[in-house]
Backbone as CSV, one residue per row, in Angstrom:
resi,resn,N_x,N_y,N_z,CA_x,CA_y,CA_z,C_x,C_y,C_z
1,MET,46.400,106.434,-297.652,45.725,105.409,-298.447,44.725,106.066,-299.386
2,LYS,44.798,105.712,-300.657,43.904,106.292,-301.654,42.766,105.327,-301.965
3,LEU,41.553,105.791,-301.710,40.342,105.017,-301.951,39.734,105.423,-303.279
4,ILE,39.237,104.442,-304.036,38.522,104.752,-305.272,37.235,103.940,-305.339
5,ALA,36.113,104.636,-305.501,34.824,104.006,-305.761,34.609,103.998,-307.271
6,ALA,34.377,102.813,-307.820,34.212,102.665,-309.269,32.728,102.657,-309.624
7,GLN,32.289,103.694,-310.293,30.902,103.801,-310.752,30.832,103.287,-312.186
8,ILE,30.164,102.137,-312.373,30.162,101.488,-313.683,28.748,101.147,-314.133
9,LEU,28.646,100.780,-315.406,27.393,100.330,-316.014,27.522,98.838,-316.304
10,PRO,27.055,97.956,-315.399,27.176,96.519,-315.641,26.269,96.051,-316.777
11,VAL,26.670,94.958,-317.409,25.846,94.306,-318.425,25.081,93.186,-317.723
12,PRO,23.749,93.226,-317.695,22.987,92.243,-316.924,23.300,90.795,-317.311
13,GLY,23.710,90.020,-316.306,23.899,88.593,-316.485,25.120,88.157,-317.256
14,GLU,25.994,89.081,-317.628,27.119,88.750,-318.515,28.451,88.793,-317.764
15,TYR,28.811,87.652,-317.173,30.062,87.607,-316.411,31.273,88.024,-317.236
16,GLU,31.416,87.437,-318.423,32.642,87.670,-319.191,32.807,89.147,-319.547
17,LYS,31.731,89.771,-320.006,31.811,91.191,-320.360,32.098,92.046,-319.131
18,ASN,31.467,91.704,-318.028,31.679,92.497,-316.818,33.067,92.290,-316.226
19,ILE,33.575,91.075,-316.286,34.942,90.831,-315.809,35.935,91.644,-316.630
20,THR,35.752,91.625,-317.950,36.636,92.400,-318.826,36.593,93.886,-318.468
21,ARG,35.386,94.398,-318.211,35.253,95.808,-317.852,35.891,96.087,-316.489
22,HIS,35.696,95.198,-315.537,36.323,95.378,-314.228,37.841,95.458,-314.355
23,ILE,38.410,94.572,-315.152,39.865,94.555,-315.325,40.348,95.884,-315.894
24,ASP,39.632,96.388,-316.886,39.989,97.673,-317.482,39.906,98.796,-316.443
25,VAL,38.849,98.780,-315.645,38.667,99.810,-314.617,39.764,99.719,-313.555
26,ILE,40.142,98.506,-313.193,41.209,98.321,-312.201,42.521,98.919,-312.701
27,HIS,42.836,98.701,-313.976,44.048,99.307,-314.542,43.974,100.833,-314.461
28,GLN,42.798,101.389,-314.766,42.650,102.843,-314.707,42.755,103.356,-313.268
29,ALA,42.194,102.603,-312.328,42.304,102.987,-310.919,43.756,102.933,-310.457
30,ALA,44.474,101.908,-310.909,45.893,101.787,-310.547,46.690,102.970,-311.079
31,SER,46.334,103.436,-312.274,47.055,104.576,-312.860,46.834,105.855,-312.055
32,GLN,45.781,105.867,-311.242,45.510,107.020,-310.375,46.014,106.793,-308.951
33,GLY,46.759,105.705,-308.754,47.385,105.463,-307.459,46.502,104.825,-306.414
34,ALA,45.466,104.097,-306.841,44.531,103.503,-305.885,45.195,102.452,-305.002
35,ASP,44.889,102.511,-303.718,45.239,101.435,-302.791,44.061,100.487,-302.612
36,LEU,42.870,100.995,-302.901,41.653,100.194,-302.807,40.672,100.652,-303.864
37,VAL,40.048,99.696,-304.539,38.977,100.030,-305.475,37.749,99.205,-305.113
38,LEU,36.629,99.899,-304.954,35.367,99.292,-304.547,34.363,99.382,-305.688
39,PHE,33.773,98.237,-306.045,32.764,98.189,-307.103,31.359,98.112,-306.496
40,PRO,30.319,98.393,-307.298,28.942,98.369,-306.788,28.447,96.965,-306.415
41,GLU,27.296,96.934,-305.792,26.632,95.682,-305.421,26.379,94.830,-306.669
42,LEU,26.714,93.539,-306.575,26.514,92.591,-307.675,27.087,93.124,-308.990
43,SER,28.245,93.729,-308.902,28.834,94.399,-310.068,29.173,93.452,-311.214
44,LEU,29.431,92.188,-310.902,29.842,91.249,-311.954,28.674,90.667,-312.734
45,THR,27.448,90.901,-312.252,26.260,90.396,-312.956,25.231,91.481,-313.215
46,GLY,25.424,92.643,-312.591,24.361,93.620,-312.524,23.393,93.226,-311.414
47,TYR,22.645,94.202,-310.907,21.679,93.912,-309.846,20.419,93.341,-310.481
48,GLU,20.368,92.023,-310.556,19.271,91.308,-311.209,18.850,90.133,-310.326
49,PRO,18.046,90.384,-309.284,17.671,89.320,-308.345,17.042,88.098,-309.005
50,ARG,16.256,88.306,-310.047,15.566,87.183,-310.683,16.515,86.260,-311.445
51,LEU,17.712,86.735,-311.723,18.715,85.918,-312.407,19.746,85.344,-311.440
52,ALA,19.691,85.766,-310.195,20.787,85.496,-309.262,21.017,84.015,-309.003
53,GLU,19.956,83.235,-308.872,20.136,81.810,-308.568,20.911,81.111,-309.674
54,VAL,20.592,81.435,-310.904,21.280,80.830,-312.049,22.717,81.328,-312.140
55,LEU,22.943,82.571,-311.753,24.263,83.191,-311.890,25.169,82.966,-310.680
56,ALA,24.641,82.389,-309.617,25.415,82.243,-308.382,26.664,81.391,-308.589
57,VAL,27.753,81.821,-307.976,29.053,81.156,-308.124,29.658,80.913,-306.742
58,HIS,30.745,80.177,-306.718,31.537,80.069,-305.498,32.598,81.164,-305.554
59,PRO,32.926,81.772,-304.436,33.943,82.833,-304.455,35.279,82.407,-305.048
60,SER,35.565,81.116,-305.029,36.842,80.620,-305.565,36.823,80.434,-307.077
61,ASP,35.740,80.812,-307.733,35.605,80.650,-309.191,36.877,81.109,-309.913
62,GLY,37.383,80.250,-310.788,38.630,80.536,-311.489,38.579,81.740,-312.400
63,ARG,37.367,82.134,-312.810,37.250,83.316,-313.667,37.692,84.588,-312.950
64,PHE,37.773,84.520,-311.622,38.150,85.697,-310.842,39.645,85.746,-310.524
65,ASP,40.392,84.770,-311.002,41.820,84.701,-310.665,42.594,85.934,-311.123
66,GLU,42.152,86.540,-312.228,42.853,87.718,-312.731,42.778,88.873,-311.736
67,PHE,41.702,88.933,-310.972,41.603,89.991,-309.957,42.698,89.830,-308.903
68,GLN,42.988,88.581,-308.542,44.058,88.350,-307.573,45.409,88.737,-308.157
69,ARG,45.608,88.405,-309.426,46.879,88.761,-310.065,47.066,90.271,-310.072
70,LEU,46.000,91.002,-310.377,46.088,92.461,-310.415,46.267,93.041,-309.012
71,SER,45.628,92.432,-308.037,45.819,92.864,-306.654,47.279,92.723,-306.245
72,ASP,47.873,91.585,-306.589,49.288,91.356,-306.275,50.188,92.322,-307.044
73,LEU,49.852,92.537,-308.318,50.661,93.398,-309.176,50.688,94.834,-308.672
74,TYR,49.519,95.341,-308.306,49.409,96.754,-307.944,49.443,97.007,-306.435
75,GLY,49.485,95.948,-305.631,49.433,96.139,-304.184,48.124,96.760,-303.742
76,MET,47.045,96.359,-304.395,45.747,97.008,-304.258,44.691,96.035,-303.730
77,THR,43.831,96.526,-302.856,42.646,95.773,-302.458,41.556,96.011,-303.492
78,ILE,40.948,94.930,-303.969,39.913,95.000,-305.007,38.666,94.305,-304.479
79,ALA,37.539,95.014,-304.413,36.293,94.451,-303.899,35.228,94.473,-304.992
80,VAL,34.761,93.286,-305.388,33.773,93.144,-306.455,32.508,92.502,-305.891
81,GLY,31.413,92.586,-306.654,30.147,92.039,-306.182,29.630,90.924,-307.064
82,ALA,29.105,89.857,-306.429,28.555,88.728,-307.179,27.580,87.947,-306.305
83,PRO,26.593,87.272,-306.931,25.763,86.337,-306.174,26.554,85.059,-305.927
84,THR,26.505,84.552,-304.709,27.276,83.356,-304.381,26.376,82.260,-303.818
85,LYS,26.893,81.044,-303.889,26.163,79.872,-303.406,26.448,79.677,-301.919
86,GLY,25.468,80.011,-301.087,25.601,79.814,-299.650,25.050,78.468,-299.227
87,THR,25.181,78.144,-297.952,24.710,76.850,-297.460,23.191,76.739,-297.474
88,LYS,22.502,77.884,-297.413,21.038,77.855,-297.365,20.384,78.517,-298.570
89,GLY,21.198,78.950,-299.525,20.639,79.595,-300.700,21.614,80.577,-301.315
90,THR,21.099,81.428,-302.178,21.927,82.407,-302.878,22.144,83.636,-302.002
91,GLU,23.386,84.087,-301.941,23.735,85.243,-301.121,24.265,86.381,-301.987
92,ILE,24.096,87.601,-301.506,24.660,88.787,-302.157,26.021,89.042,-301.521
93,SER,27.077,88.888,-302.295,28.413,88.891,-301.696,29.343,89.955,-302.267
94,MET,30.284,90.356,-301.422,31.414,91.177,-301.818,32.651,90.286,-301.712
95,ILE,33.279,90.023,-302.843,34.478,89.190,-302.879,35.674,90.127,-302.964
96,THR,36.594,89.955,-302.036,37.708,90.894,-301.921,39.038,90.201,-302.157
97,PHE,39.868,90.857,-302.940,41.200,90.360,-303.290,42.228,91.320,-302.707
98,GLN,43.189,90.761,-301.958,44.231,91.578,-301.341,45.602,91.014,-301.669
99,PRO,46.612,91.875,-301.742,47.947,91.430,-302.157,48.500,90.309,-301.274
100,GLY,48.815,89.190,-301.903,49.461,88.098,-301.193,48.582,87.333,-300.230
101,LEU,47.277,87.578,-300.255,46.355,86.913,-299.336,45.304,86.122,-300.104
102,GLU,44.675,85.168,-299.430,43.564,84.448,-300.035,42.362,85.387,-300.133
103,ARG,41.600,85.233,-301.206,40.407,86.068,-301.355,39.423,85.789,-300.218
104,THR,38.659,86.800,-299.867,37.634,86.659,-298.835,36.274,86.993,-299.429
105,SER,35.235,86.509,-298.775,33.880,86.792,-299.228,33.023,87.198,-298.037
106,TYR,32.341,88.323,-298.194,31.397,88.800,-297.181,30.015,88.828,-297.813
107,SER,29.018,88.293,-297.110,27.653,88.269,-297.642,26.736,89.181,-296.840
108,LYS,25.901,89.885,-297.548,24.947,90.841,-296.987,24.120,90.186,-295.875
109,GLN,24.164,90.778,-294.691,23.470,90.197,-293.541,22.040,90.697,-293.383
110,HIS,21.769,91.901,-293.862,20.443,92.500,-293.722,19.856,92.718,-295.115
111,LEU,18.871,91.922,-295.471,18.261,92.008,-296.797,17.039,92.917,-296.777
112,HIS,16.841,93.641,-297.871,15.598,94.388,-298.072,14.483,93.380,-298.317
113,PHE,13.255,93.718,-297.917,12.170,92.737,-298.046,11.958,92.305,-299.495
114,ASP,12.261,93.173,-300.457,12.127,92.811,-301.871,13.104,91.707,-302.273
115,GLU,14.183,91.551,-301.507,15.218,90.568,-301.840,14.958,89.190,-301.238
116,LEU,14.048,89.119,-300.282,13.825,87.871,-299.555,13.395,86.695,-300.434
117,PRO,12.621,86.908,-301.509,12.275,85.757,-302.352,13.460,85.184,-303.128
118,PHE,14.539,85.931,-303.227,15.643,85.541,-304.107,16.952,85.221,-303.375
119,PHE,17.104,85.728,-302.163,18.385,85.610,-301.468,18.204,85.158,-300.023
120,THR,19.278,84.611,-299.466,19.346,84.324,-298.035,20.430,85.212,-297.424
121,PRO,20.246,85.625,-296.170,21.223,86.538,-295.563,22.509,85.834,-295.160
122,GLY,23.597,86.584,-295.205,24.855,86.087,-294.674,24.826,86.129,-293.157
123,THR,25.741,85.428,-292.534,25.756,85.348,-291.069,27.091,85.755,-290.458
124,GLU,28.098,85.990,-291.284,29.443,86.241,-290.772,29.841,87.712,-290.912
125,LYS,30.366,88.274,-289.832,30.944,89.612,-289.887,32.338,89.522,-290.508
126,LEU,32.813,90.638,-291.025,34.155,90.654,-291.607,34.743,92.056,-291.519
127,VAL,36.011,92.134,-291.173,36.765,93.373,-291.341,38.042,93.034,-292.095
128,LEU,38.538,94.002,-292.838,39.735,93.846,-293.654,40.777,94.863,-293.205
129,SER,42.000,94.648,-293.634,43.071,95.593,-293.319,43.838,95.933,-294.586
130,GLN,44.111,97.214,-294.777,44.902,97.665,-295.913,45.669,98.907,-295.484
131,ALA,46.975,98.900,-295.676,47.821,100.061,-295.355,47.579,100.575,-293.940
132,ASN,47.455,99.637,-292.996,47.252,99.955,-291.579,45.900,100.584,-291.277
133,PHE,44.967,100.481,-292.213,43.594,100.920,-291.980,42.688,99.698,-291.871
134,VAL,41.693,99.783,-290.994,40.704,98.716,-290.849,39.472,99.091,-291.666
135,LEU,39.015,98.157,-292.495,37.925,98.392,-293.435,36.768,97.454,-293.123
136,ALA,35.545,97.961,-293.201,34.364,97.134,-292.970,33.456,97.158,-294.192
137,PRO,33.147,95.989,-294.773,32.240,95.942,-295.914,30.787,96.110,-295.492
138,ALA,30.012,96.749,-296.366,28.573,96.914,-296.162,27.916,96.890,-297.535
139,ILE,26.795,96.204,-297.653,26.170,96.044,-298.965,24.769,96.650,-298.958
140,CYS,24.623,97.745,-299.629,23.380,98.463,-299.919,22.458,98.614,-298.708
141,TYR,21.330,97.918,-298.679,20.304,98.150,-297.657,20.871,98.151,-296.245
142,GLU,21.751,97.201,-295.944,22.274,97.116,-294.578,23.129,98.328,-294.212
143,SER,23.697,98.981,-295.217,24.533,100.152,-294.934,23.704,101.342,-294.462
144,LEU,22.376,101.245,-294.588,21.479,102.291,-294.096,20.914,101.956,-292.717
145,GLN,21.349,100.831,-292.148,20.896,100.426,-290.817,21.932,100.874,-289.780
146,PRO,21.552,101.735,-288.853,22.519,102.250,-287.871,23.269,101.153,-287.122
147,SER,22.600,100.030,-286.866,23.237,98.950,-286.106,24.417,98.348,-286.852
148,HIS,24.335,98.314,-288.178,25.423,97.725,-288.965,26.673,98.599,-288.877
149,ALA,26.494,99.896,-289.011,27.632,100.817,-288.890,28.204,100.790,-287.479
150,ALA,27.332,100.663,-286.474,27.798,100.610,-285.091,28.664,99.372,-284.861
151,GLN,28.247,98.239,-285.425,29.041,97.013,-285.306,30.390,97.170,-285.996
152,ALA,30.382,97.831,-287.152,31.639,98.073,-287.866,32.578,98.920,-287.011
153,ALA,32.029,99.965,-286.408,32.843,100.840,-285.560,33.389,100.085,-284.351
154,GLU,32.562,99.230,-283.768,33.000,98.430,-282.618,34.127,97.478,-283.004
155,SER,34.162,97.098,-284.276,35.220,96.212,-284.776,36.498,96.975,-285.107
156,GLY,36.467,98.292,-284.900,37.645,99.116,-285.145,37.739,99.696,-286.534
157,ALA,36.657,99.611,-287.310,36.697,100.079,-288.694,36.935,101.581,-288.776
158,GLN,37.827,101.947,-289.685,38.099,103.357,-289.979,37.531,103.768,-291.331
159,VAL,37.229,102.760,-292.162,36.645,103.006,-293.480,35.474,102.046,-293.669
160,TYR,34.332,102.584,-294.077,33.093,101.825,-294.287,32.870,101.715,-295.789
161,LEU,32.909,100.489,-296.299,32.844,100.243,-297.742,31.419,99.904,-298.154
162,ALA,30.656,100.896,-298.584,29.265,100.687,-298.974,29.176,100.413,-300.476
163,SER,28.949,99.154,-300.801,28.788,98.718,-302.190,27.293,98.615,-302.447
164,VAL,26.775,99.421,-303.377,25.324,99.571,-303.477,24.824,99.504,-304.922
165,ALA,23.501,99.321,-305.024,22.780,99.490,-306.286,21.533,100.286,-305.923
166,LYS,21.607,101.586,-306.047,20.564,102.458,-305.522,19.904,103.313,-306.602
167,SER,18.607,103.478,-306.437,17.827,104.384,-307.269,18.004,105.808,-306.758
168,GLU,17.363,106.742,-307.426,17.428,108.144,-306.988,16.921,108.289,-305.554
169,ARG,15.865,107.567,-305.233,15.322,107.614,-303.871,16.329,107.052,-302.865
170,GLY,16.972,105.952,-303.236,17.971,105.363,-302.355,19.160,106.278,-302.130
171,ILE,19.548,106.996,-303.174,20.658,107.943,-303.051,20.300,109.062,-302.078
172,ALA,19.058,109.509,-302.116,18.630,110.554,-301.180,18.771,110.071,-299.736
173,SER,18.399,108.813,-299.497,18.548,108.244,-298.152,20.018,108.142,-297.763
174,ALA,20.841,107.713,-298.715,22.281,107.581,-298.456,22.907,108.929,-298.129
175,ASN,22.524,109.946,-298.873,23.104,111.277,-298.667,22.735,111.870,-297.310
176,SER,21.679,111.353,-296.722,21.288,111.779,-295.382,21.973,110.937,-294.308
177,HIS,22.041,109.630,-294.551,22.531,108.693,-293.527,24.047,108.623,-293.432
178,TYR,24.730,108.537,-294.561,26.176,108.301,-294.527,26.971,109.396,-293.817
179,PRO,26.688,110.674,-294.061,27.457,111.685,-293.319,27.220,111.613,-291.813
180,MET,26.022,111.187,-291.437,25.705,111.070,-290.016,26.548,109.974,-289.351
181,ILE,26.625,108.794,-289.993,27.399,107.707,-289.374,28.900,107.973,-289.481
182,ALA,29.310,108.660,-290.546,30.729,109.003,-290.679,31.176,109.872,-289.508
183,LYS,30.367,110.873,-289.201,30.700,111.779,-288.095,30.582,111.081,-286.745
184,LYS,29.516,110.316,-286.559,29.267,109.660,-285.274,30.374,108.685,-284.906
185,HIS,30.828,107.915,-285.912,31.797,106.855,-285.646,33.217,107.207,-286.096
186,SER,33.408,108.431,-286.574,34.722,108.862,-287.084,35.253,107.880,-288.122
187,MET,34.367,107.496,-289.052,34.729,106.585,-290.137,34.598,107.292,-291.475
188,THR,35.568,107.088,-292.344,35.391,107.488,-293.736,34.375,106.537,-294.361
189,VAL,33.410,107.078,-295.087,32.391,106.258,-295.744,32.509,106.442,-297.249
190,MET,32.690,105.349,-297.972,32.710,105.427,-299.430,31.564,104.606,-299.995
191,MET,30.871,105.168,-300.973,29.739,104.515,-301.616,30.034,104.337,-303.098
192,ALA,29.994,103.087,-303.557,30.138,102.787,-304.980,28.787,102.327,-305.508
193,ASN,28.188,103.132,-306.367,26.894,102.811,-306.974,27.085,102.588,-308.466
194,CYS,26.125,101.895,-309.070,26.151,101.677,-310.515,25.255,102.695,-311.211
195,ILE,25.244,102.641,-312.531,24.329,103.451,-313.333,23.585,102.525,-314.284
196,GLY,22.507,103.029,-314.869,21.761,102.261,-315.856,20.667,101.398,-315.245
197,SER,19.997,100.618,-316.093,18.887,99.770,-315.660,19.373,98.668,-314.730
198,ALA,18.590,98.438,-313.674,18.898,97.389,-312.707,17.575,96.841,-312.178
199,ASP,17.298,95.573,-312.451,16.044,94.968,-312.024,14.874,95.825,-312.518
200,ASP,14.086,96.394,-311.602,12.921,97.187,-312.005,13.105,98.681,-311.725
201,PHE,14.355,99.128,-311.656,14.610,100.547,-311.404,15.828,101.002,-312.201
202,VAL,16.095,102.290,-312.144,17.281,102.846,-312.786,18.266,103.250,-311.699
203,ALA,19.462,102.692,-311.756,20.494,103.032,-310.774,20.961,104.465,-311.005
204,ALA,21.112,105.199,-309.917,21.279,106.651,-310.007,22.691,107.150,-309.744
205,GLY,23.687,106.276,-309.842,25.069,106.740,-309.723,25.331,107.549,-308.465
206,CYS,25.936,108.718,-308.653,26.249,109.638,-307.544,27.149,108.998,-306.489
207,SER,28.012,108.080,-306.929,28.991,107.482,-306.017,29.750,108.598,-305.309
208,ALA,30.055,108.377,-304.027,30.590,109.485,-303.235,31.426,108.979,-302.070
209,ILE,32.172,109.908,-301.477,32.977,109.613,-300.296,32.802,110.748,-299.287
210,TRP,32.583,110.351,-298.021,32.494,111.296,-296.902,33.681,111.049,-295.978
211,ASN,34.318,112.104,-295.502,35.445,111.910,-294.593,34.950,111.585,-293.186
212,ASN,35.881,111.377,-292.275,35.485,110.933,-290.935,34.914,112.048,-290.065
213,HIS,34.730,113.221,-290.653,34.002,114.303,-289.986,32.576,114.420,-290.532
214,GLY,32.241,113.548,-291.498,30.918,113.580,-292.102,30.790,114.553,-293.253
215,GLU,31.906,115.058,-293.740,31.882,116.027,-294.840,31.982,115.309,-296.183
216,LEU,31.131,115.691,-297.124,31.205,115.140,-298.479,32.454,115.685,-299.161
217,VAL,33.347,114.796,-299.584,34.592,115.265,-300.195,34.572,115.151,-301.717
218,CYS,33.774,114.235,-302.262,33.639,114.165,-303.716,32.471,113.266,-304.083
219,SER,31.863,113.549,-305.245,30.708,112.787,-305.703,30.638,112.811,-307.219
220,ALA,30.300,111.670,-307.806,30.108,111.574,-309.253,28.697,112.025,-309.613
221,ASN,28.438,112.156,-310.913,27.076,112.482,-311.332,26.239,111.202,-311.444
222,ALA,25.013,111.345,-311.904,24.080,110.215,-311.924,24.113,109.413,-313.217
223,PHE,24.911,109.833,-314.199,24.745,109.275,-315.536,25.991,108.668,-316.164
224,GLN,27.175,108.996,-315.666,28.407,108.593,-316.347,29.262,107.675,-315.490
225,GLU,29.972,106.759,-316.151,30.941,105.930,-315.453,32.080,106.826,-314.961
226,ALA,32.566,106.541,-313.764,33.585,107.422,-313.178,34.325,106.718,-312.052
227,LEU,35.474,107.272,-311.721,36.219,106.883,-310.531,36.155,108.037,-309.540
228,VAL,35.721,107.749,-308.331,35.642,108.750,-307.270,36.785,108.466,-306.302
229,ALA,37.734,109.381,-306.202,38.984,109.121,-305.481,39.151,110.044,-304.278
230,TYR,39.704,109.467,-303.198,39.963,110.245,-301.981,41.164,109.661,-301.261
231,ASP,42.124,110.522,-300.947,43.287,110.113,-300.173,43.013,110.406,-298.700
232,VAL,42.911,109.362,-297.905,42.531,109.511,-296.501,43.539,110.352,-295.727
233,GLN,44.809,110.234,-296.072,45.840,110.936,-295.310,46.020,112.393,-295.720
234,THR,45.965,112.670,-297.024,46.187,114.048,-297.479,44.898,114.849,-297.603
235,GLY,43.759,114.153,-297.710,42.489,114.828,-297.900,42.210,115.211,-299.343
236,GLU,43.106,114.866,-300.258,42.907,115.198,-301.670,41.796,114.334,-302.266
237,ALA,40.885,114.954,-303.001,39.764,114.246,-303.614,39.629,114.647,-305.073
238,SER,39.171,113.715,-305.908,39.020,114.008,-307.334,38.087,113.006,-307.993
239,ILE,37.593,113.399,-309.167,36.730,112.548,-309.986,37.411,112.342,-311.329
240,PHE,37.443,111.103,-311.796,38.025,110.784,-313.096,36.985,110.081,-313.960
241,SER,36.842,110.537,-315.196,35.957,109.850,-316.137,36.605,108.543,-316.570
242,LEU,35.782,107.521,-316.761,36.294,106.236,-317.218,36.296,106.173,-318.730
243,ALA,37.377,105.644,-319.268,37.480,105.481,-320.717,36.668,104.274,-321.152
């Protein structure tokens, strides 16, 4: 199974522009043989908590139908980020499209204290399956909590999908934590981060993948859009610049 983390520069608050860019990136990922492509946290709006309530959507939003078509076309799992309308408020969600299946939505269960004025936590666990691999979604702050990775491992996860919006400081924490949980739980860990301005910080890219021994197999730089690719079965890893 070939995993690809898509490191992109979202346009704040602009669904249409970001959807168009996602579609283009998905085509490029497909050309590299991706079985799964993971986008950063809130990739369809940019990480903009103060805009999230206005931008919140239902996961079934018709504007996302093209992602399902592409998932079916390429036999690919596609995971995107958006603020969604939960029962108690706005949630930070990963909406996933899989071939021939109904889309699913996972909402961040552990919020950073800075997010509490703008979001409510999700309450449902989720695991996915692709090419006989079990995948567990994780969204930014919670992916740095040992308990979240432990729950994923207990659910049988072999791949940990960390969709993030991290600053340089956050990347330093990730580079310390992710190899540790990868080795401890024998899980491949992939991190998809964005670049550019996000809320009150600058997203620091460096999207990366660690194998299930905790070894860093590939990483993007901090400044450019890129695809970070890793084949779980062959161990082949590569970085592709995005057009």
